[in-house]
N, C-alpha and C positions, 0 to 999 in steps of 0.2 A: 755383321751386327747382332750383339744380346737383344734380345728381346722381352719385354715385362707380360708375363702370363695373368691373366686377370679369371677367376674362377666365380661362380654363382655358389655361395656353401649349401651344403645339407649336412644332416647329422653327422655323419661318417667321417667328412671332412674335421668336424668340427672336435670330436674326438681329442685332439690334441689341448685343444683349449679347453675343454671342461675339466680336464682329470686335471691341469695346471690348477683351476680355478678352486677345486673341489680337494686341495691341498691347505685351503684359508677356509673355506666353506663348504655346505653341503645346497644344492643349486637344486630347487625342487624340478620335477621334469615341466612345470607348468611353464613356470619360468624360463628353464632353458629353452624351450621353443622360439619365447622373444627374445632373448640373449643372441640365439642362433642366428636370427632370421638379420640380425646389424651389423653382420660381421660379411668384409670381401676378403678371397684370400687373393694372396700378389706372389709369384715369381718372383726373383730380382736377380740381375746378375752380380757378380764381384764388383767390388768400388762402385757401385751404385748410390747416389747422394738419395736417402731417401726423405731428410729435412737439410735444405741450407741456411746457412747463417744470413739474418735478415727478413727472412720470408716465415709467415705467420703457420705454426704448429697447427694445423686444425683437426688434428685425426691422434687417434690414441689406437696403439698397436698389440699385436703378441706377437714374438718372434718363435715361431716353429722351430726353424733348424735352421743353421748357420750363425753368423757370430758379425759383431756391429762395434764399430767405435765413434765413439763422441768425441768432435775433437773443435777447439777455436781457431782465431789467426793471431796471431801476439808477435809485435815489429815484423810482420811478411811472411811469417813461417807456422807452421801447423802446428801447435801442442794439442796432445792426445789426455784430454779429462778422464775417460773410464772405457769401459766396454762392456756388452751387453751379451751375454751368452745364454745360446737357446736350450730350454723352452723359459720365457720371462717376459715380462709385459714391460713398453716403454712408451716412450714421450718425448717433447720437450716440455717438460713440468711449466714451468714458467710462462713460456709462450701461449703453452695449450689452455692453462688456467686464464691468464690475463688478457689475452688475445693478440699479445705486443709481439713485433717481430725476436724468432730467437739469435740468442747472441753466440748457438752452435752450432752446426752441422752434425748431422746423425749420418753416415756411411758405412757400405756391407763393405766386411772386412771378405769374405767369400760367399757364393751365390748361397741366398738366403728365402725362405718359404716365410711372411706376413700376413698376419689377419688386421685388418684393418676396419675403423667403424670410426666416426663421427663426430664432434663434438656435441652438437646435438642431438645425434642417434646415443650419445653415453651420459647424455643429463636424459634422456627418458627411459634409460636403463636404471640410473640412480633412484630411481622411482620404487624400484623393484629392494625389498630389504636385503634377500640373498646377494646381489650384485652390490649395493652400497655397504654391506659390511665386507666384500671381498677388497672395493675401491680403498675403503681406509686403511685395512689393515696392509695391503701392496704398498701404500702409498709410505706409511709409517716405515717400512720393511726398506723400502727405497732410502729414504729419508737417514735411517739408521745406517745402510752402506755406504754413504752418502760420507756423514760423517767420519766414519771409520777412515775411510781413504785420505779426506781433510788431514787427519788426526796423524796417518803415518806418511803423509807427505810431510807435514811440520815436524813429525820426530824421529822419524827414520830414514836409514840411510840408505838409497838405494839398491843396494849390496844387500842388505836388510830386505829389503821389498821383493827381493825377486826372487830370495831365498825363500821367503811366504810361498810366494805365487809356484815356487818348484815344490815345493812339499805338501801345499793342499791340490792343484789344479795344472799336474807338471805338462797334459797333454796340450796347454794352452801355449806354451814355450814353440811346439810345431806350427801350429795356425794362424799365430801372429807372427807379424813382419815385425825384423830388430828395429827395424827406424820406428815403429809405433811404439813398441815399446822402451824404446831409448826416450823419445819423447814423453810418455805416460810417467815414467819414472825421472828425468829433468836430468838425462846425462845426452853425453855424445853418443852415436851408437859404437864409435871404437874403444869408449868406458865400458859400455853395456857389454860391448865383446869380450872386453877383458875379463867382466866379472863372471859371462857365463862360461868360462874356459877355467876361471880358477875353482867354480863349483862344481865343473862336472868332470 
């Protein structure tokens, strides 16, 4: 049986978060002491649902290591919307901000290490200018990525999208199961397998 392991945060363990956040804004040491106290570390097994469709997302997360996928159910089938690659922040944005049930499930593809803070704790952190600035920048970036994915989905073929991933992040093709990639590209696994053979 796989177990979820939780740790109390400390400055050493939280170095990965600080390094990530400071790619966007500088964090004064006094602010960092407050930020660090609001996160809890969790080690999760493969295929673990961090959030399930229909439940309210009450946390903001940082993915220190591992790989995640977002998916919805359509006509009884899982449809992969996108992936989150470490290191990065993630949440179900609509559910987290509105307090309404999520329309998506967030699941680990491989063993993952995440850091978690609650909605209430995040609201307190947003009173810090440094964290508020980071939150705005990361939200804008996520919106840009989402729009880019939607634009590719509407205008590009599955082969073109697969080729793009092959050229930019080829290591992911070894980490993401074929069935999840096929769902993401909107084709059957057999079709994606043919595309893969054609391009490799």
